[in-house]
N, C-alpha and C positions, 0 to 999 in steps of 0.2 A: 269344695266343685259341684256344677248341679248340673243335671243333664233338663236339655234346654228341648231340647225334639229328638227325636229314633238320629241318633248319632253326632248330635250337637252337643257340645258341655263349654257350661261358663268355664272361664280361663280365666281368674280377674290375676294380673298380674301387680302388687305393692310396692312401694316405697321401699325402699331399703333391699332390693334383693340389683341393686342397680351400679352401673361403672360409669362417671358421665352425665347419669340422666338415661340410659338405657339399661331397658334389664339383661345381666350379666347371662349370656348362649348358653352356659350350664343351666342355668336357674330356667328357665325356660322349654328345653331336654326335656329332664323333670319332671315340668308342667301335663306338657303335652305327652310322653309318656305316662305321665297317669291315665288322660284319660281314654288312651288305647289297651292298657291295664283293664278300667272297666267296661269299657265298650269287645274286649276279649275273652273276658271272664279267668286272661290268667296273671296269676300274682309278680311275671318277671319281667324286664325287657332284655332277655338276649343276646340279641345285639343290632343297633338301632344306631342309624344316621340323619341328620339333619343338616337341611340348609337354611342359608341366613338369607331373604329379602329385601327385608326393610328394617330400620332400626325400633329396638319398643317401646314408650317411658310406661310407667303405672301407668295403669286404667283399671278398671272395675268391667270393659262391658270385649273382653278379649274372648274371641269363641272357638273351639278347636272340633272341627268337623272329625268325624274319623268313619273307617272303613275296612274292616276284615275282610281284603279281598280271600283271604282261606281259613279256617279252620278245620288243620288236622291232629293227632293223636296228642303228639309231642308240642309240636308250634305250632301256631295261628300268627301268620303275615297279614300285620297291619299297615294303611296307611294314614296318614292327619296333614293337616293343612292350620296353619293359630292365623286368625284375621282379626284385623278393627275395622272394623264395620265394612268397610270393602276392601280394606286393604289388606294385602297380604302380605303375611310380616316372617312366617318361616314354610316348612315342607318337613314331612319325615315319614323314616318307610325302614320298619321294624321289624323282627323274630323275637317271638311271648313265648313263656312257658311256666316252666318252674324249675327254677337254678336247686336243685339234690345236693342237700348240703354233706350226707349219707354218703358219698360216693367222694370216696376215695381217695386221691390223685393216685397214678398210675406213670408218668414222667416228666418230671420237674425238672430243666435245668437251668431255669434264674433261679437268683434270691433274692429277697426281698433288699429295697435299696443302702447302704452306706449312713443313716440318718441315725445325730446322736439322742440319746430319751428326751423328750418334750422337753423340761427343764433346765437345759443347756441347750436350748433354740430358741431363736427370738423374736418374741411374738409379734407377727405382721404388723405395722403404725409405728409402734416402736423405737424404728429409724428412723420416721419417712411422714409427714403433715400431708402428703397428696397419697392417701387410704380411699380404695372406696367403698362406697355405701354399705355394701354388701360382704364387709368384713365385718359391719355390724352384727351381723347374724351368724358369721362363723368365728372361731376357735382357728388360727395358724399358728404358725410355728412354723419358722423359715430353718433352717440349714445355717451355721453359724462361717461357712464360705459363699453360702447363697443373697446373700445379702448388702452385698457394695453395689448394686445397683442405689438402694436408697440414701448413698452418702457420696454415692459421682465417682465409686470406684466399683463401675464395674466388673468383674476379675475375668472379664475373656471368654469364659464358657457358656453359652448358650444353656444352661439348665436352671433346675428351680426343688428343690426338696424342701419337704417337709411331712410335719404332721396337720392334722387336723379334723376336724370337730362340730355340733351345731354348737353357738352360744349359749342354749337355753338346754342342752346339754339330750335334748331327743336320739334318739340312737339310730343311726347311719342302714333305710333300708337299702335297698337294691337300684333302686330310684334315686335317692341319694348318692350315691355314685357317678349320676349321667352328673351332680352338682359340683361334681367333686372334681370330675376333668377340668373343666374351665373356672375350677376357681384359685390358682396361685394367678399370681403375677405374668406377666408372654418370661418366657423364657430367653427371647432378644434383645429385651431387659439390664439381663446378666453379661449380654454379649455387646452391648453398644453402650449400653444408656437408657436413660426415659426416656425417650426419642417422642414419644404420643403413643395416638390409640391400634392398638392391634387388635380392629374386627374379625374373628368367624362372617370364614364363608361354610365352612364344611362341618363337623363333630361327626365320630364315632363313634359310639363306646359295644365292648363287645364284655356280659357280666360274666362276670366265671364262679362264680362264687356269693351264698352269703355269708355278710361281711358280721367274724366275734364284734359282741361289746366293747366298746372303748376307741377311740381313736383312730384313723385309718393314716397310714405316713405312703407319701405318693411322690415319686420323683418324674421327668417328666425335661428330654430334650430337644431340643435344633439342630439340626446336621447339613440342612441343606438353605440358606437364606438365594430366593433368585428369581429375576422376573417380576421383581415386588410384591414377593407371598414367601412364604413360611413355612415346614413344617410342625407339629408338636407332637413328638410321640413319649404315652403315659401311660405310666404300671402308679395302680392301688392296690398296697396291702394291709392284711385285716390286724390286726392287735395278735393273733396269733400266729400273721405269719404265714401269713392264707394268697397266694395274688389273689385276689376280688375281682377286679377289671381292669381291662387294658381300653388304649383311646390309644386314638390322632387328629389331628385338627388341621385344617390349612387353612391359615389365617393373610392380614395384609398385610404386606410392614408398613413400618411408616415412611414415608422418603425423609432420605436424607440430607440434607443441603453443603 
């Protein structure tokens, strides 16, 4: 990522981070958030929301325009717009700061999802040839109970669980958690099968801690599919059993003939 002018950053979107030719929404959020971190001189996206306006095929010509709305002592509020020439692709707003790994949690009623060890989970793609290009960049291991969508036998529960890490061994930074929040198959697939594209309308991620080394474990659930849309709530936990991020996205549900 290169700064072009004050507040504007070259944001290439390379091949291999896409689903059916269009860049993954979590990947776009992570790329834009990186520019927002640089502009605000902050290390971490504490809370960030992105609205998606148009598909994003691979190109080296994307630009992120960033504005620091307020630079506070603890947090900076930042807005950003991702564009390809004159086409607006996405807009984001977020609070950026420094996630303090030294501060211990004082109230936690959540617990990590019930996921078997990686060696007892199913590598993404093992059960289906319909695997997005994004998965070439990631190692994803699905809970054995959540792979029915890939064999035409969805379990009827709108849920996806599993482990995730970068395929090249890159440690998971806080910006990487934004990608993780949108890197699993849609929960809807385990409710009614692989019916089609489930494009993200809006994605919000709250980063709560720096991830410990190793893969992260994730759980995504949907409780309401209505009016042609669905919500997907996510929890991301690190290898030490700490909740490092929470997410919610709104997506379009495919039409069922």
